[in-house]
C-alpha positions as CSV (number, residue, x, y, z in Angstrom):
1,X,-263.3,-97.6,87.5
2,X,-260.9,-99.1,90.0
3,X,-260.3,-97.5,93.4
4,X,-256.7,-97.4,94.8
5,X,-256.2,-97.2,98.6
6,X,-252.8,-96.0,99.9
7,X,-252.8,-96.9,103.6
8,X,-250.9,-95.6,106.6
9,X,-249.3,-92.5,105.1
10,X,-247.4,-90.5,107.7
11,X,-248.2,-86.8,107.3
12,X,-246.9,-85.5,110.6
13,X,-244.9,-86.3,113.7
14,X,-246.5,-84.7,116.8
15,X,-245.8,-84.6,120.6
16,X,-248.0,-85.9,123.3
17,X,-248.7,-84.2,126.6
18,X,-245.1,-84.6,127.9
19,X,-243.8,-82.6,124.9
20,X,-241.0,-85.1,124.4
21,X,-242.6,-88.3,123.0
22,X,-243.6,-87.9,119.4
23,X,-245.7,-90.3,117.3
24,X,-246.7,-90.3,113.7
25,X,-250.1,-89.2,112.5
26,X,-251.5,-91.3,109.6
27,X,-253.9,-90.9,106.8
28,X,-255.5,-93.1,104.2
29,X,-255.8,-91.9,100.6
30,X,-258.2,-93.3,98.1
31,X,-257.6,-92.5,94.4
32,X,-259.4,-93.3,91.1
33,X,-257.5,-94.7,88.2
34,X,-255.0,-92.0,87.0
35,X,-255.8,-90.2,83.8
36,X,-253.1,-88.4,82.0
37,X,-253.2,-84.6,82.6
38,X,-256.1,-84.8,85.1
39,X,-255.8,-83.7,88.7
40,X,-258.3,-85.1,91.2
41,X,-260.2,-82.6,93.5
42,X,-259.7,-83.7,97.1
43,X,-261.9,-84.3,100.2
44,X,-260.1,-84.6,103.5
45,X,-262.5,-86.3,105.9
46,X,-262.3,-86.3,109.7
47,X,-264.3,-88.8,111.8
48,X,-266.0,-87.9,115.0
49,X,-265.7,-89.2,118.5
50,X,-266.2,-86.2,120.9
51,X,-262.5,-85.3,120.4
52,X,-261.8,-88.3,122.7
53,X,-261.6,-91.2,120.1
54,X,-261.2,-91.3,116.4
55,X,-260.7,-94.0,113.7
56,X,-259.4,-92.9,110.4
57,X,-260.5,-96.1,108.8
58,X,-264.2,-95.8,110.0
59,X,-265.5,-93.9,107.0
60,X,-263.3,-95.4,104.2
61,X,-266.1,-97.6,102.7
62,X,-268.5,-94.7,102.6
63,X,-266.4,-92.7,100.2
64,X,-265.7,-95.3,97.5
65,X,-268.6,-94.0,95.4
66,X,-267.2,-90.5,95.5
67,X,-263.8,-91.7,94.4
68,X,-265.4,-93.6,91.5
69,X,-266.8,-90.2,90.4
70,X,-263.3,-88.7,90.2
71,X,-262.5,-87.4,93.6
72,X,-259.5,-88.3,95.8
73,X,-260.5,-88.8,99.5
74,X,-258.1,-88.7,102.4
75,X,-259.1,-89.8,105.9
76,X,-256.7,-88.4,108.5
77,X,-255.9,-88.8,112.2
78,X,-255.8,-86.0,114.7
79,X,-254.8,-86.0,118.3
80,X,-257.5,-86.6,120.9
81,X,-258.0,-84.9,124.3
82,X,-256.3,-87.7,126.2
83,X,-253.0,-87.0,124.5
84,X,-253.0,-83.3,123.6
85,X,-254.9,-80.1,124.5
86,X,-256.5,-77.6,122.1
87,X,-255.3,-76.3,119.6
88,X,-253.4,-79.5,118.7
89,X,-256.5,-81.0,117.0
90,X,-256.7,-78.1,114.5
91,X,-253.0,-78.0,114.0
92,X,-253.1,-81.7,112.9
93,X,-255.9,-81.0,110.4
94,X,-254.0,-78.2,108.9
95,X,-250.8,-80.3,108.7
96,X,-252.9,-82.9,106.7
97,X,-254.0,-80.2,104.3
98,X,-250.5,-78.9,103.8
99,X,-249.2,-82.5,103.3
100,X,-251.8,-83.0,100.5
101,X,-250.7,-79.8,98.8
102,X,-247.0,-80.7,99.2
103,X,-247.6,-84.1,97.5
104,X,-250.1,-83.1,94.9
105,X,-247.7,-84.0,92.1
106,X,-247.0,-87.4,93.6
107,X,-250.7,-88.4,93.8
108,X,-252.1,-86.4,90.9
109,X,-254.1,-84.1,93.2
110,X,-255.6,-80.7,92.4
111,X,-254.0,-78.4,95.0
112,X,-256.4,-75.7,94.2
113,X,-259.5,-77.8,94.9
114,X,-259.3,-79.2,98.5
115,X,-262.4,-79.6,100.6
116,X,-262.4,-80.6,104.3
117,X,-265.3,-82.5,105.9
118,X,-266.2,-84.3,109.0
119,X,-268.9,-85.5,111.3
120,X,-269.5,-84.4,114.9
121,X,-266.1,-83.5,116.4
122,X,-264.6,-83.9,112.9
123,X,-267.3,-81.6,111.5
124,X,-266.3,-79.0,114.1
125,X,-262.6,-79.3,113.1
126,X,-263.6,-79.1,109.4
127,X,-265.6,-75.9,110.0
128,X,-262.7,-74.4,112.0
129,X,-260.2,-75.3,109.2
130,X,-262.4,-73.5,106.7
131,X,-263.1,-70.4,109.0
132,X,-259.4,-69.9,110.0
133,X,-258.1,-69.8,106.4
134,X,-256.9,-66.2,106.8
135,X,-254.6,-66.8,109.8
136,X,-251.4,-68.8,110.1
137,X,-251.7,-69.1,113.9
138,X,-252.5,-72.8,113.7
139,X,-249.9,-73.7,111.1
140,X,-247.2,-75.5,112.9
141,X,-245.0,-78.5,112.1
142,X,-244.1,-79.7,108.6
143,X,-244.9,-78.5,105.1
144,X,-245.1,-74.9,106.2
145,X,-244.3,-73.6,102.8
146,X,-247.8,-74.8,101.8
147,X,-251.1,-73.0,102.3
148,X,-253.6,-74.6,104.7
149,X,-256.7,-72.9,103.3
150,X,-259.5,-75.0,101.8
151,X,-261.9,-74.3,99.0
152,X,-265.0,-76.0,100.6
153,X,-266.3,-77.3,103.9
154,X,-268.7,-80.2,104.6
155,X,-269.8,-80.1,108.2
156,X,-272.0,-83.0,109.4
157,X,-273.5,-81.8,112.7
158,X,-270.3,-80.3,114.1
159,X,-270.8,-77.8,116.9
160,X,-270.2,-74.2,116.0
161,X,-270.9,-72.4,119.3
162,X,-269.9,-74.3,122.5
163,X,-271.6,-71.7,124.7
164,X,-275.0,-72.5,123.3
165,X,-274.9,-76.3,123.2
166,X,-276.8,-76.6,126.6
167,X,-279.6,-74.2,125.4
168,X,-281.6,-77.2,124.1
169,X,-282.7,-79.8,126.7
170,X,-281.0,-83.2,126.3
171,X,-280.0,-86.0,128.6
172,X,-276.4,-84.7,128.4
173,X,-274.9,-81.7,130.2
174,X,-272.6,-80.0,127.8
175,X,-271.6,-77.5,130.5
176,X,-270.4,-80.2,132.9
177,X,-266.7,-80.1,133.7
178,X,-266.5,-83.6,132.4
179,X,-268.2,-82.9,129.1
180,X,-266.2,-83.5,125.9
181,X,-266.3,-79.7,125.2
182,X,-265.0,-78.9,128.6
183,X,-262.2,-81.5,128.4
184,X,-261.2,-80.1,125.0
185,X,-260.7,-76.5,126.4
186,X,-259.3,-77.7,129.8
187,X,-262.1,-76.3,131.9
188,X,-265.9,-75.9,132.2
189,X,-267.3,-74.3,129.1
190,X,-269.3,-71.5,130.8
191,X,-266.3,-70.5,133.0
192,X,-263.9,-69.9,130.1
193,X,-265.6,-67.6,127.5
194,X,-262.2,-66.7,126.0
195,X,-261.3,-70.3,125.3
196,X,-264.8,-71.0,124.0
197,X,-264.6,-68.0,121.6
198,X,-261.2,-69.3,120.4
199,X,-262.5,-72.7,119.6
200,X,-265.9,-71.6,118.0
201,X,-265.9,-71.6,114.2
202,X,-268.3,-68.7,114.2
203,X,-265.7,-66.5,115.9
204,X,-263.4,-66.9,113.0
205,X,-265.8,-66.3,110.2
206,X,-264.8,-63.6,107.7
207,X,-266.3,-62.3,104.5
208,X,-263.8,-64.3,102.6
209,X,-264.7,-67.5,104.4
C-alpha cells in the first residue's frame, strides 16, 4: 500500500517569550491509501531533545511500517524552552490533538481513536497529555470546541517524576540549575516542588487515566 505524506501543516500559531511575535507550529501527517468508509486510527508522535531542541521530521521514516498497517501518523512541533516557558509545551501538544479531531473528516481520521507517543522529552509530554485528559487547564488557542483527551499513550523513556531523576547516579546532574528539567520549570528542580508537581505526569493520574 502507498503511503501519503502531507508536509508542513500549520496546526497552531503561538507566541514567543515577548508575547507579541507569533509563529506557526507545523506537523507532518502520513496516511495510507484511503478506503471508502474506513477511518484511520491516529498516532501523534513527539520527538525528544530535552525540551531544548526538536525536529518533527526526525522520526518520519520510522513510522512508515505502521502507516502501511492502516494507521495515520502525525509528527508535530512544540515550543522549546528557549522560546517559551512551561506549560507552553503541553499546550502545543493539546492543540495538535484538537487539530486532528477538527480535521478528522478532511483526512479520514478516527477522532475516537487517537494515541499520543514520544521519546524522552516527547515521551514526558505524551504521558502528560494522557494524564491531564480530565482538565481543560492546558487547552488554549485554536480548535477549542474539540476534546484534547487521547485513548492511548506510548511513552518511550519519558520522565514521570522530576524530583527523583537524580536518585540514580549518572554523569549528569538533573538537579543543577542548568539541567533541562530546571530550565523547563524556570528554576532548580529541588527548590520548586510546586512547579515539579505541576509538570509531573504522576501528579495528574486519575482512575480514568
